[in-house]
VEXDRENLO-902117 format. One line per field, with one value per atom (N, C-alpha, C): residue number from 1; residue in three letters; atom name; y, z, x. Coordinates in Angstrom, 3 decimals. Each point is the difference from the previous one (the first is absolute). Layout:
<pts>
pos = (NUM, ...)
code = (ALA, ...)
site = (CA, ...)
c2 = (Y, ...)
c3 = (Z, ...)
c1 = (X, ...)
</pts>
This chain:
<pts>
pos = (1, 1, 1, 2, 2, 2, 3, 3, 3, 4, 4, 4, 5, 5, 5, 6, 6, 6, 7, 7, 7, 8, 8, 8, 9, 9, 9, 10, 10, 10, 11, 11, 11, 12, 12, 12, 13, 13, 13, 14, 14, 14, 15, 15, 15, 16, 16, 16, 17, 17, 17, 18, 18, 18, 19, 19, 19, 20, 20, 20, 21, 21, 21, 22, 22, 22, 23, 23, 23, 24, 24, 24, 25, 25, 25, 26, 26, 26, 27, 27, 27, 28, 28, 28, 29, 29, 29, 30, 30, 30, 31, 31, 31, 32, 32, 32, 33, 33, 33, 34, 34, 34, 35, 35, 35, 36, 36, 36, 37, 37, 37, 38, 38, 38, 39, 39, 39, 40, 40, 40, 41, 41, 41, 42, 42, 42, 43, 43, 43, 44, 44, 44, 45, 45, 45, 46, 46, 46, 47, 47, 47, 48, 48, 48, 49, 49, 49, 50, 50, 50, 51, 51, 51, 52, 52, 52, 53, 53, 53, 54, 54, 54, 55, 55, 55, 56, 56, 56, 57, 57, 57, 58, 58, 58, 59, 59, 59, 60, 60, 60, 61, 61, 61, 62, 62, 62, 63, 63, 63, 64, 64, 64, 65, 65, 65, 66, 66, 66, 67, 67, 67, 68, 68, 68, 69, 69, 69, 70, 70, 70, 71, 71, 71, 72, 72, 72, 73, 73, 73, 74, 74, 74, 75, 75, 75, 76, 76, 76, 77, 77, 77, 78, 78, 78, 79, 79, 79, 80, 80, 80, 81, 81, 81, 82, 82, 82, 83, 83, 83, 84, 84, 84, 85, 85, 85, 86, 86, 86, 87, 87, 87, 88, 88, 88, 89, 89, 89, 90, 90, 90, 91, 91, 91, 92, 92, 92, 93, 93, 93, 94, 94, 94, 95, 95, 95, 96, 96, 96, 97, 97, 97, 98, 98, 98, 99, 99, 99, 100, 100, 100, 101, 101, 101, 102, 102, 102, 103, 103, 103, 104, 104, 104, 105, 105, 105, 106, 106, 106, 107, 107, 107, 108, 108, 108, 109, 109, 109, 110, 110, 110, 111, 111, 111, 112, 112, 112, 113, 113, 113, 114, 114, 114, 115, 115, 115, 116, 116, 116, 117, 117, 117, 118, 118, 118, 119, 119, 119, 120, 120, 120, 121, 121, 121, 122, 122, 122, 123, 123, 123, 124, 124, 124, 125, 125, 125, 126, 126, 126, 127, 127, 127, 128, 128, 128, 129, 129, 129, 130, 130, 130, 131, 131, 131, 132, 132, 132, 133, 133, 133, 134, 134, 134, 135, 135, 135, 136, 136, 136, 137, 137, 137, 138, 138, 138, 139, 139, 139, 140, 140, 140, 141, 141, 141, 142, 142, 142, 143, 143, 143, 144, 144, 144, 145, 145, 145, 146, 146, 146, 147, 147, 147, 148, 148, 148, 149, 149, 149, 150, 150, 150, 151, 151, 151, 152, 152, 152, 153, 153, 153, 154, 154, 154)
code = (MET, MET, MET, LYS, LYS, LYS, VAL, VAL, VAL, LEU, LEU, LEU, ASP, ASP, ASP, ILE, ILE, ILE, LEU, LEU, LEU, ARG, ARG, ARG, VAL, VAL, VAL, LYS, LYS, LYS, GLY, GLY, GLY, ASN, ASN, ASN, THR, THR, THR, LEU, LEU, LEU, TYR, TYR, TYR, THR, THR, THR, VAL, VAL, VAL, HIS, HIS, HIS, SER, SER, SER, ASP, ASP, ASP, GLU, GLU, GLU, PRO, PRO, PRO, LEU, LEU, LEU, ALA, ALA, ALA, LYS, LYS, LYS, ALA, ALA, ALA, ALA, ALA, ALA, GLU, GLU, GLU, ILE, ILE, ILE, MET, MET, MET, ALA, ALA, ALA, GLU, GLU, GLU, LYS, LYS, LYS, ASP, ASP, ASP, ILE, ILE, ILE, GLY, GLY, GLY, SER, SER, SER, LEU, LEU, LEU, VAL, VAL, VAL, VAL, VAL, VAL, MET, MET, MET, ASP, ASP, ASP, HIS, HIS, HIS, GLY, GLY, GLY, GLU, GLU, GLU, LEU, LEU, LEU, VAL, VAL, VAL, GLY, GLY, GLY, MET, MET, MET, LEU, LEU, LEU, THR, THR, THR, PHE, PHE, PHE, ARG, ARG, ARG, GLU, GLU, GLU, VAL, VAL, VAL, ILE, ILE, ILE, LEU, LEU, LEU, CYS, CYS, CYS, ILE, ILE, ILE, VAL, VAL, VAL, LYS, LYS, LYS, ASN, ASN, ASN, GLY, GLY, GLY, GLY, GLY, GLY, GLU, GLU, GLU, ILE, ILE, ILE, GLY, GLY, GLY, GLY, GLY, GLY, THR, THR, THR, LEU, LEU, LEU, VAL, VAL, VAL, ARG, ARG, ARG, THR, THR, THR, ALA, ALA, ALA, MET, MET, MET, ASP, ASP, ASP, ASP, ASP, ASP, ALA, ALA, ALA, PRO, PRO, PRO, LEU, LEU, LEU, THR, THR, THR, CYS, CYS, CYS, THR, THR, THR, PRO, PRO, PRO, GLU, GLU, GLU, THR, THR, THR, GLU, GLU, GLU, ILE, ILE, ILE, ASP, ASP, ASP, GLU, GLU, GLU, VAL, VAL, VAL, ARG, ARG, ARG, ARG, ARG, ARG, MET, MET, MET, MET, MET, MET, LEU, LEU, LEU, GLY, GLY, GLY, ARG, ARG, ARG, HIS, HIS, HIS, ALA, ALA, ALA, ARG, ARG, ARG, TYR, TYR, TYR, MET, MET, MET, PRO, PRO, PRO, VAL, VAL, VAL, LEU, LEU, LEU, ASN, ASN, ASN, LYS, LYS, LYS, LYS, LYS, LYS, VAL, VAL, VAL, LEU, LEU, LEU, GLU, GLU, GLU, GLY, GLY, GLY, VAL, VAL, VAL, ILE, ILE, ILE, SER, SER, SER, PHE, PHE, PHE, TYR, TYR, TYR, ASP, ASP, ASP, VAL, VAL, VAL, ALA, ALA, ALA, LYS, LYS, LYS, ALA, ALA, ALA, VAL, VAL, VAL, VAL, VAL, VAL, ASP, ASP, ASP, GLY, GLY, GLY, GLN, GLN, GLN, ASN, ASN, ASN, PHE, PHE, PHE, GLU, GLU, GLU, ASN, ASN, ASN, LYS, LYS, LYS, MET, MET, MET, LEU, LEU, LEU, LYS, LYS, LYS, ALA, ALA, ALA, TYR, TYR, TYR, ILE, ILE, ILE, ARG, ARG, ARG, ASP, ASP, ASP, TRP, TRP, TRP, PRO, PRO, PRO, THR, THR, THR, GLU, GLU, GLU, GLU, GLU, GLU, ASP, ASP, ASP, GLU, GLU, GLU, THR, THR, THR, GLN, GLN, GLN, ASP, ASP, ASP, THR, THR, THR, LYS, LYS, LYS, LEU, LEU, LEU)
site = (N, CA, C, N, CA, C, N, CA, C, N, CA, C, N, CA, C, N, CA, C, N, CA, C, N, CA, C, N, CA, C, N, CA, C, N, CA, C, N, CA, C, N, CA, C, N, CA, C, N, CA, C, N, CA, C, N, CA, C, N, CA, C, N, CA, C, N, CA, C, N, CA, C, N, CA, C, N, CA, C, N, CA, C, N, CA, C, N, CA, C, N, CA, C, N, CA, C, N, CA, C, N, CA, C, N, CA, C, N, CA, C, N, CA, C, N, CA, C, N, CA, C, N, CA, C, N, CA, C, N, CA, C, N, CA, C, N, CA, C, N, CA, C, N, CA, C, N, CA, C, N, CA, C, N, CA, C, N, CA, C, N, CA, C, N, CA, C, N, CA, C, N, CA, C, N, CA, C, N, CA, C, N, CA, C, N, CA, C, N, CA, C, N, CA, C, N, CA, C, N, CA, C, N, CA, C, N, CA, C, N, CA, C, N, CA, C, N, CA, C, N, CA, C, N, CA, C, N, CA, C, N, CA, C, N, CA, C, N, CA, C, N, CA, C, N, CA, C, N, CA, C, N, CA, C, N, CA, C, N, CA, C, N, CA, C, N, CA, C, N, CA, C, N, CA, C, N, CA, C, N, CA, C, N, CA, C, N, CA, C, N, CA, C, N, CA, C, N, CA, C, N, CA, C, N, CA, C, N, CA, C, N, CA, C, N, CA, C, N, CA, C, N, CA, C, N, CA, C, N, CA, C, N, CA, C, N, CA, C, N, CA, C, N, CA, C, N, CA, C, N, CA, C, N, CA, C, N, CA, C, N, CA, C, N, CA, C, N, CA, C, N, CA, C, N, CA, C, N, CA, C, N, CA, C, N, CA, C, N, CA, C, N, CA, C, N, CA, C, N, CA, C, N, CA, C, N, CA, C, N, CA, C, N, CA, C, N, CA, C, N, CA, C, N, CA, C, N, CA, C, N, CA, C, N, CA, C, N, CA, C, N, CA, C, N, CA, C, N, CA, C, N, CA, C, N, CA, C, N, CA, C, N, CA, C, N, CA, C, N, CA, C, N, CA, C, N, CA, C, N, CA, C, N, CA, C, N, CA, C, N, CA, C, N, CA, C, N, CA, C, N, CA, C, N, CA, C, N, CA, C, N, CA, C, N, CA, C, N, CA, C, N, CA, C, N, CA, C, N, CA, C, N, CA, C, N, CA, C)
c2 = (-1.172, 1.172, 1.244, 1.001, 1.236, 1.193, 1.106, 1.228, 0.443, -0.150, 0.427, -0.735, -1.239, -0.745, 0.672, 0.510, 0.714, 1.312, 0.739, 1.284, -0.165, -1.093, -0.270, -0.129, -0.683, -0.208, 1.250, 0.640, 1.142, 1.250, 0.194, 1.225, 0.993, 1.178, 0.944, 1.351, 0.045, 1.257, 0.320, 1.189, 0.424, 1.341, 0.134, 1.272, 0.454, 1.239, 0.541, 1.351, 0.436, 1.289, 0.543, 1.324, 0.624, 0.132, -0.026, 0.061, 1.333, 1.060, 1.308, 0.312, -0.982, 0.201, -0.195, 0.640, -0.184, -1.444, -0.509, -1.359, -0.148, 1.048, -0.041, -0.261, 0.609, -0.217, -1.450, -0.538, -1.387, -0.962, 0.258, -0.850, 0.081, 1.175, 0.186, -0.823, 0.017, -0.791, -1.487, -0.444, -1.421, -0.410, 0.848, -0.312, 0.032, 1.007, 0.162, -1.164, -0.438, -1.075, -1.387, -0.041, -1.250, -0.833, 0.654, -0.663, 0.161, -0.908, 0.018, 0.625, 0.419, 0.560, 0.957, 0.860, 0.896, -0.074, -0.038, 0.056, 1.470, 0.320, 1.386, 0.182, 0.891, 0.245, 1.474, 0.248, 1.350, -0.021, 0.884, 0.120, -1.336, -0.756, -1.266, -1.170, 0.178, -1.089, -0.335, -1.273, -0.468, 0.507, 0.689, 0.503, -0.550, -0.668, -0.556, -0.678, -0.502, -0.686, 0.504, 0.311, 0.460, -0.979, -0.581, -0.905, 0.552, -0.591, 0.441, -0.192, -0.946, -0.196, 1.269, 0.585, 1.223, 1.178, 0.056, 1.078, -0.089, -1.201, -0.188, 0.309, -0.459, 0.295, 1.504, 0.715, 1.456, 0.665, -0.458, 0.570, -0.208, -1.198, -0.293, 0.880, 0.121, 0.812, 1.472, 0.467, 1.401, 0.217, -0.898, 0.192, -0.132, -0.817, -0.242, 0.867, 0.742, 0.887, -0.159, 0.243, -0.003, 1.360, 1.030, 1.355, 0.328, 0.720, 0.409, -0.920, -1.211, -0.961, -0.280, -0.082, -0.350, -1.502, -0.509, -1.425, -0.451, 0.814, -0.400, -0.299, 0.651, -0.205, -1.367, -0.485, -1.242, -1.222, 0.189, -1.127, -0.891, -1.211, -0.921, 0.367, 0.544, 0.455, -1.084, -1.216, -1.140, -1.223, 0.097, -1.122, -1.190, -1.164, -1.198, 0.154, -0.464, -0.010, -1.350, -0.296, -1.213, 0.332, -0.965, 0.168, -0.900, 0.200, -0.886, -1.463, -0.217, -1.357, -0.682, 0.708, -0.586, -1.109, -1.117, -1.131, 0.351, -0.475, 0.291, -0.499, -1.156, -0.513, 0.958, 0.631, 0.971, 1.254, 0.463, 1.163, -0.288, -1.189, -0.385, 0.041, -0.545, 0.034, 1.429, 0.836, 1.394, 0.747, -0.174, 0.704, -0.469, -1.291, -0.521, 0.487, 0.033, 0.424, 1.438, 0.865, 1.424, 0.422, -0.942, 0.300, 1.015, -0.135, 0.918, -0.523, 0.882, -0.387, 0.385, 0.905, 0.481, 0.079, -0.308, 0.037, 0.566, 1.108, 0.519, -0.960, -0.071, -0.844, 0.929, -0.124, 0.853, -0.825, 0.514, -0.577, 1.026, -0.267, 0.980, 1.117, 1.212, 1.064, 0.353, -0.772, 0.266, -0.755, 0.728, -0.593, -0.709, -1.316, -0.776, -0.365, 0.141, -0.335, -0.119, -0.373, -0.263, -1.302, -0.896, -1.209, 0.017, -0.569, -0.053, -1.428, -0.126, -1.335, -0.798, 0.671, -0.654, -0.568, 0.797, -0.461, -1.260, 0.000, -1.149, -1.216, 0.183, -1.106, -0.556, 0.875, -0.429, -0.796, 0.452, -0.711, -1.395, -0.106, -1.306, -0.926, 0.507, -0.812, -0.407, 0.938, -0.330, -1.071, 0.114, -0.998, -1.365, -0.028, -1.275, -0.592, 0.840, -0.495, -0.621, 0.639, -0.540, -1.349, -0.044, -1.242, -1.119, 0.333, -0.990, -0.520, 0.898, -0.424, -0.952, 0.339, -0.846, -1.373, -0.028, -1.277, -0.839, 0.635, -0.730, -0.557, 0.769, -0.482, -1.186, 0.094, -1.073, -1.268, 0.176, -1.147, -0.600, 0.827, -0.486, -0.853, 0.353, -0.740, -1.130, -0.244, -1.033, -1.365, -0.809, -1.326, -0.922, -0.775, -0.965, -1.278, -0.913, -1.280, -0.765, 0.087, -0.690, 0.497, 1.334, 0.598, -0.485, -0.066, -0.432, -1.464, -0.842, -1.426, -0.166, 0.739, -0.085, 0.491, 1.047, 0.513, -1.039, -0.795, -0.973, -1.211, -0.292, -1.137, 0.323, 1.285, 0.388, -0.106)
c3 = (0.000, 0.000, 0.000, -0.719, -0.134, 0.549, 0.178, 0.516, -0.881, -1.311, -0.893, 0.296, 0.509, 0.374, 1.175, 0.956, 1.140, -0.469, -0.838, -0.483, -0.801, -0.743, -0.794, 0.906, 1.115, 0.950, 0.820, 0.433, 0.910, -0.667, -1.248, -0.674, -0.039, -0.544, -0.219, 0.663, 1.106, 0.715, 0.736, -0.265, 0.625, 0.697, 1.134, 0.722, 0.118, -0.426, 0.027, 0.706, 0.322, 0.650, -0.505, 0.056, -0.375, 1.241, -0.202, 1.131, 0.746, -0.668, 0.654, 0.661, 0.072, 0.675, 1.505, 0.786, 1.450, 0.391, 0.948, 0.480, 0.591, 0.630, 0.578, -1.078, -1.173, -1.102, -0.478, -0.102, -0.426, 0.996, 1.293, 1.030, -0.071, -0.281, -0.138, -1.172, -1.128, -1.172, 0.339, 0.678, 0.359, 0.916, 0.959, 0.919, -0.731, -0.842, -0.730, -0.960, -0.693, -0.991, 0.618, 1.294, 0.722, -0.703, -0.261, -0.648, 0.881, -0.140, 0.838, -0.639, -1.266, -0.669, -1.105, -0.320, -1.149, -0.765, -1.301, -0.827, -0.159, 0.211, -0.128, -1.406, -0.751, -1.396, -0.181, -0.721, -0.401, -1.482, -0.747, -1.444, -0.718, 0.435, -0.652, 0.356, 0.951, 0.399, 1.468, 0.314, 1.378, 0.741, 1.112, 0.800, 1.425, 0.355, 1.344, 0.290, 1.223, 0.475, 1.404, 0.255, 1.321, 0.549, 1.155, 0.657, 1.388, 0.652, 1.360, 0.916, -0.320, 0.812, 0.004, -1.176, -0.081, 0.678, -0.141, 0.634, 1.523, 0.535, 1.455, 0.494, -0.713, 0.394, 0.043, -0.968, -0.049, 1.171, 0.305, 1.130, 1.305, 0.197, 1.222, 0.067, -1.126, -0.064, 0.313, -0.374, 0.210, 1.286, 0.946, 1.295, -0.034, -0.894, -0.051, -0.976, -0.826, -0.960, -1.390, -1.003, -1.386, -0.326, 0.487, -0.258, -1.476, -0.447, -1.396, -0.825, 0.490, -0.694, -1.406, -0.940, -1.376, -0.213, -0.992, -0.327, -0.231, -0.689, -0.335, 1.242, 1.118, 1.242, 0.611, -0.169, 0.641, -0.913, -1.310, -0.935, -0.040, -0.461, -0.316, -1.422, -0.141, -1.330, -0.812, 0.509, -0.754, 0.194, -0.429, 0.226, -0.896, 0.490, -0.833, -1.136, -1.175, -1.127, -0.688, -0.786, -0.805, -1.344, -0.886, -1.308, -0.066, -0.985, -0.137, -0.225, -0.518, -0.300, 1.173, 1.109, 1.155, 0.595, 0.320, 0.607, 1.437, 0.427, 1.339, 1.084, -0.199, 1.005, 0.207, -1.069, 0.100, 0.739, -0.299, 0.685, 1.501, 0.320, 1.411, 0.714, -0.639, 0.591, 0.187, -1.012, 0.076, 1.129, 0.076, 1.016, 1.407, 0.170, 1.307, 0.392, -0.961, 0.268, 0.475, -0.504, 0.373, 0.911, 0.438, 0.820, -0.714, -1.311, -0.800, -0.104, 0.192, -0.103, -1.346, -0.704, -1.281, -1.002, -1.265, -1.034, -1.299, -0.484, -1.299, -1.121, -1.002, -1.166, -1.172, -0.526, -1.110, -1.255, -1.106, -1.307, -0.690, 0.010, -0.342, 1.033, -0.380, 0.992, 0.249, -0.592, 0.124, 1.204, 0.892, 1.177, -0.428, 0.243, -0.398, 1.171, 1.206, 1.164, 1.237, 1.085, 1.265, 0.530, 0.433, 0.628, 1.469, 0.806, 1.432, 0.393, 1.196, 0.505, 0.107, 0.331, 0.047, -1.376, -1.063, -1.360, -0.342, 0.386, -0.271, 0.785, 1.292, 0.837, -0.528, -0.391, -0.530, -1.292, -0.869, -1.255, 0.264, 0.971, 0.339, 0.562, 0.929, 0.602, -1.059, -0.855, -1.066, -0.933, -0.322, -0.842, 0.658, 1.297, 0.730, 0.100, 0.217, 0.061, -1.327, -1.106, -1.322, -0.210, 0.371, -0.121, 0.834, 1.228, 0.868, -0.609, -0.567, -0.649, -1.153, -0.797, -1.140, 0.467, 1.036, 0.525, 0.577, 0.720, 0.564, -1.095, -1.045, -1.130, -0.674, -0.132, -0.611, 0.849, 1.317, 0.911, 0.012, -0.008, 0.003, -1.237, -1.119, -1.247, -0.183, 0.987, -0.079, -0.153, -0.944, -0.168, 1.182, 0.416, 1.073, -0.593, 0.871, -0.487, -0.750, 0.479, -0.634, -1.419, -0.179, -1.339, -0.922, 0.520, -0.813, -0.402, 0.904, -0.297, -1.085, 0.055, -1.011, -1.338, -0.002, -1.252, -0.688, 0.751, -0.609, -0.517, 0.558, -0.462, -1.302, -0.256, -1.213, -1.136)
c1 = (0.835, -0.835, 0.887, -0.466, 0.764, -0.781, 0.698, -0.601, -1.164, 0.112, -1.068, -1.297, 0.075, -1.200, -0.709, 0.766, -0.582, -0.624, 0.712, -0.509, -1.289, -0.093, -1.193, -1.231, 0.167, -1.099, -0.256, 1.070, -0.084, -0.563, 0.283, -0.404, 1.148, -0.261, 1.096, -0.202, -0.731, -0.157, 1.295, 0.532, 1.253, -0.183, 0.640, 0.003, 1.443, 0.228, 1.350, 0.005, 1.192, 0.204, 1.335, 0.164, 1.269, 0.877, 1.288, 0.934, -0.040, -0.453, -0.029, -1.341, -0.904, -1.282, 0.168, -0.839, 0.072, -0.325, 0.751, -0.217, -1.401, -0.505, -1.347, -1.054, 0.172, -0.944, 0.079, 1.219, 0.176, -0.654, 0.187, -0.605, -1.518, -0.512, -1.447, -0.542, 0.701, -0.406, 0.004, 1.052, 0.104, -1.148, -0.349, -1.097, -1.346, -0.195, -1.255, -0.248, 1.042, -0.130, 0.172, 0.340, 0.245, 1.087, 1.117, 1.137, 1.232, 0.933, 1.186, 1.217, -0.137, 1.176, -0.395, 0.941, -0.104, 1.314, -0.096, 1.199, 0.363, 1.264, 0.453, 0.565, -0.643, 0.374, 0.356, 1.075, 0.374, 0.333, -0.608, 0.245, -0.197, -1.017, -0.335, 0.888, 0.892, 0.895, -0.150, 0.162, -0.038, 1.231, -0.242, 1.126, -0.020, -1.098, -0.062, -1.316, -0.075, -1.197, -0.282, -1.245, -0.404, -1.023, 0.308, -0.932, -0.289, -0.979, -0.302, 1.199, 0.864, 1.210, 0.848, 0.229, 0.804, -0.705, -1.325, -0.765, 0.142, -0.172, 0.093, 1.409, 1.023, 1.381, 0.248, -0.542, 0.164, -0.715, -1.203, -0.752, 0.760, 0.532, 0.755, 1.245, 0.692, 1.217, -0.280, -1.204, -0.371, -0.799, 0.151, -0.654, -1.511, -0.515, -1.440, -0.762, 0.705, -0.668, 0.600, -0.846, 0.494, 0.580, -0.676, 0.461, 0.001, 0.994, 0.112, 0.884, 0.219, 0.866, -0.511, 0.923, -0.347, 0.159, -0.708, 0.052, 1.437, 0.807, 1.376, 0.836, -0.330, 0.740, -0.292, -1.225, -0.420, 0.076, -0.110, -0.136, 1.240, -0.217, 1.095, 0.426, 1.210, 0.432, 0.695, 0.026, 0.563, -0.893, -1.269, -0.910, 0.328, -0.361, 0.092, -0.993, 0.368, -0.931, 0.087, -1.011, 0.011, -0.623, -0.033, -0.621, -1.232, -0.851, -1.157, 0.406, 1.194, 0.469, 0.710, 0.186, 0.678, -0.856, 0.638, -0.701, -0.396, -1.153, -0.519, 0.951, 0.617, 0.942, 1.168, 0.460, 1.093, -0.471, -1.203, -0.567, -0.113, -0.462, -0.154, 1.348, 1.033, 1.348, 0.494, -0.208, 0.439, -0.712, -1.310, -0.783, 0.372, 0.175, 0.395, 1.393, 0.899, 1.375, 0.104, -0.870, 0.053, -1.152, -0.806, -1.179, -0.899, -0.111, -0.808, -1.429, -0.941, -1.410, -0.604, 0.663, -0.510, 1.136, -0.315, 1.026, -0.578, 0.575, -0.426, 0.394, -0.861, 0.242, 0.306, 1.215, 0.433, 0.224, -0.498, 0.287, 0.887, 1.282, 1.028, -0.117, -0.394, -0.152, -1.466, -0.900, -1.430, -0.574, -0.648, -0.625, -1.280, -0.055, -1.178, -0.890, 0.512, -0.807, 0.857, -0.643, 0.674, -0.593, 0.867, -0.499, 0.405, -0.850, 0.263, 0.366, 0.533, 0.313, -1.295, -1.097, -1.304, -0.358, 0.209, -0.300, 0.784, 1.279, 0.866, -0.485, -0.280, -0.469, -1.319, -0.917, -1.290, 0.183, 0.879, 0.246, 0.556, 0.896, 0.583, -1.075, -0.808, -1.063, -1.030, -0.398, -0.952, 0.565, 1.279, 0.650, 0.028, 0.287, 0.018, -1.397, -1.004, -1.381, -0.419, 0.361, -0.317, 0.694, 1.277, 0.761, -0.635, -0.390, -0.646, -1.298, -0.808, -1.251, 0.286, 1.002, 0.343, 0.484, 0.835, 0.496, -1.136, -0.911, -1.139, -0.889, -0.219, -0.803, 0.704, 1.309, 0.782, -0.087, 0.149, -0.052, -1.397, -1.020, -1.382, -0.272, 0.601, -0.206, 1.012, 0.820, 1.030, -0.663, 0.459, -0.623, 0.327, -0.990, 0.218, 0.564, 0.461, 0.537, -1.064, -1.234, -1.113, -0.202, 0.085, -0.138, 1.103, 1.234, 1.139, -0.139, -0.510, -0.182, -1.039, -1.087, -1.050, 0.516, 0.840, 0.551, 0.872, 0.761, 0.887, -0.767, -1.198, -0.808, -0.704, -0.207, -0.714, 0.926)
</pts>
């Protein structure tokens, strides 16, 4: 399974923010849309990733306030990225290795979507459930010894 399979199911709704926007506005968008991340784009290019983790770290660093902090101050300016052709197992390894919950999907320099660790886990579980159904159907249709004996007599 590849990232493009997840994007096909998930859809292509993307939320972005500019690096020079106030962090408070970005946090408001994340809360309003009930999302855990925003892709930071400047001049049509990915420049970072902002998640609630970065927002919380910034609030703690600033004594419990966001203040006038800009997105560029809080964002991860070197986020993990993948392509639509990246295998899900590789994405899982990358995300686990960096404790990343969100990963932008780039096709060359074009942002095609964002996948979350939840999306990856769901795809794996759905794939395993499908496999289990197929195996159970195969086993249910398995010929018995009696069936095999009758087949050889014919």
